[in-house]
C-alpha positions as CSV (number, residue, x, y, z in Angstrom):
1,M,-22.2,1.5,9.5
2,I,-20.6,-1.4,7.8
3,T,-21.9,-3.6,4.9
4,L,-21.4,-7.3,5.0
5,Y,-22.4,-9.7,2.1
6,F,-24.2,-13.0,2.8
7,K,-26.3,-15.4,0.8
8,E,-30.1,-15.0,0.8
9,K,-31.6,-18.4,1.8
10,E,-34.6,-18.2,-0.5
11,T,-33.0,-16.9,-3.8
12,G,-29.3,-17.9,-3.2
13,K,-28.2,-14.3,-4.2
14,I,-25.5,-12.4,-2.5
15,T,-27.2,-9.7,-0.5
16,P,-25.8,-6.8,1.6
17,E,-26.5,-6.6,5.3
18,A,-25.9,-3.2,6.9
19,R,-24.8,-3.1,10.5
20,K,-24.3,-0.2,12.9
21,I,-21.1,-0.8,14.9
22,D,-18.8,1.0,17.3
23,A,-16.2,2.7,15.2
24,N,-13.5,1.8,17.8
25,L,-14.0,-1.9,17.0
26,L,-13.3,-1.2,13.3
27,A,-10.4,1.1,13.9
28,K,-8.1,-1.5,15.6
29,D,-8.0,-4.1,12.8
30,P,-10.7,-3.4,10.3
31,Y,-9.9,-6.3,7.9
32,L,-9.9,-8.9,10.6
33,Y,-13.0,-7.4,12.2
34,L,-14.9,-7.6,8.9
35,L,-13.7,-11.2,8.2
36,T,-14.7,-12.2,11.7
37,E,-18.2,-10.8,11.2
38,L,-18.5,-12.8,7.9
39,I,-17.4,-16.0,9.7
40,N,-19.8,-15.3,12.6
41,G,-22.7,-15.0,10.1
42,P,-25.6,-12.7,9.5
43,K,-28.0,-11.2,12.0
44,N,-30.9,-11.4,9.5
45,E,-32.5,-14.8,9.6
46,R,-33.3,-14.6,5.8
47,L,-29.5,-14.7,5.2
48,E,-26.9,-17.4,5.7
49,R,-23.1,-17.3,6.0
50,L,-20.9,-18.5,3.3
51,I,-17.5,-18.8,5.0
52,P,-16.9,-22.6,5.4
53,D,-17.1,-24.2,8.8
54,G,-13.8,-24.2,10.7
55,T,-12.2,-21.5,8.6
56,K,-9.5,-19.5,10.5
57,V,-7.7,-16.3,9.3
58,N,-4.0,-17.0,9.6
59,K,-2.7,-13.6,8.4
60,I,-3.9,-10.4,6.7
61,E,-1.7,-8.0,5.0
62,L,-2.5,-4.9,2.8
63,K,0.0,-4.6,-0.1
64,G,-0.8,-1.5,-2.0
65,S,-4.5,-1.7,-2.6
66,V,-4.6,-5.5,-2.6
67,L,-5.6,-7.2,0.7
68,W,-3.8,-10.6,1.1
69,I,-5.7,-13.0,3.2
70,D,-4.2,-16.3,4.3
71,F,-7.0,-18.7,5.3
72,S,-6.7,-22.1,7.0
73,K,-7.2,-25.3,4.9
74,E,-10.8,-25.5,6.1
75,F,-11.6,-22.7,3.7
76,V,-11.2,-25.0,0.7
77,Q,-11.9,-28.3,2.4
78,N,-15.2,-27.4,3.9
79,A,-16.6,-25.2,1.1
80,K,-20.2,-26.1,0.2
81,A,-20.3,-27.4,-3.4
82,G,-21.9,-24.8,-5.6
83,D,-21.2,-21.9,-3.3
84,E,-17.5,-21.3,-4.3
85,E,-18.1,-18.2,-6.4
86,K,-20.5,-16.8,-3.8
87,I,-18.0,-17.3,-1.0
88,I,-15.4,-15.2,-3.0
89,K,-18.0,-12.5,-3.8
90,S,-19.1,-12.3,-0.1
91,I,-15.5,-11.7,1.0
92,V,-14.4,-9.4,-1.8
93,N,-17.6,-7.2,-1.8
94,T,-17.4,-6.9,2.0
95,L,-13.7,-5.9,2.1
96,T,-13.8,-3.6,-1.0
97,E,-16.4,-1.5,0.9
98,L,-13.2,0.0,2.4
99,N,-11.8,2.6,0.1
100,E,-8.2,1.5,0.4
101,I,-8.9,-2.0,-1.0
102,S,-9.4,-2.6,-4.7
103,S,-9.0,-6.4,-4.7
104,V,-8.4,-9.5,-2.5
105,K,-5.7,-12.1,-2.9
106,I,-6.4,-15.4,-1.2
107,L,-3.8,-17.8,0.1
108,I,-4.3,-21.2,1.8
109,E,-2.0,-22.1,4.7
110,G,0.5,-19.5,3.4
111,E,0.6,-20.9,-0.2
112,E,-0.4,-19.1,-3.4
113,G,-2.0,-20.8,-6.3
114,K,-4.4,-23.0,-4.4
115,G,-8.1,-23.2,-5.2
116,F,-11.4,-24.8,-4.2
117,L,-11.4,-28.6,-4.4
118,N,-13.8,-28.7,-7.4
119,G,-11.1,-26.9,-9.4
120,D,-13.5,-24.3,-10.8
121,I,-11.9,-21.4,-9.0
122,N,-8.2,-21.0,-8.3
123,F,-6.5,-18.3,-6.3
124,N,-3.7,-17.4,-8.7
125,S,-4.8,-13.8,-9.1
126,P,-6.5,-11.2,-6.9
127,F,-10.3,-11.1,-7.0
128,E,-11.9,-7.8,-7.8
129,R,-15.4,-6.6,-6.8
130,V,-18.3,-7.7,-8.9
131,D,-21.6,-5.9,-8.2
132,Q,-23.8,-8.1,-10.5
133,V,-26.4,-10.2,-8.7
134,F,-26.2,-14.0,-9.0
């Protein structure tokens, strides 16, 4: 079983979606697998994906307990206004379901210190899990 986090269409809250998967799929590259599932979107029609259209994962690297994810520029360019914080929570809460990950560091096209276009959230520091509902 894996848990992915998506946005509930009706309330706008981040909601878990549990899925039964073949353990072999997760064993090969668990981080990329989980991110790919987030990009592909939910199975439950009450939920919607948050990862912006066209987003690609350039590189993933675990450094200690921090998972570094390098996304393509579409991650920030195509982010839906108002969903920026929820996008981060969806990714962080999904990946920190794995015991070895305590936080997630986001890079854009290999560069640190970027952020969403609205300027509200920058990627200077790793993001930690937040379980509060919003």
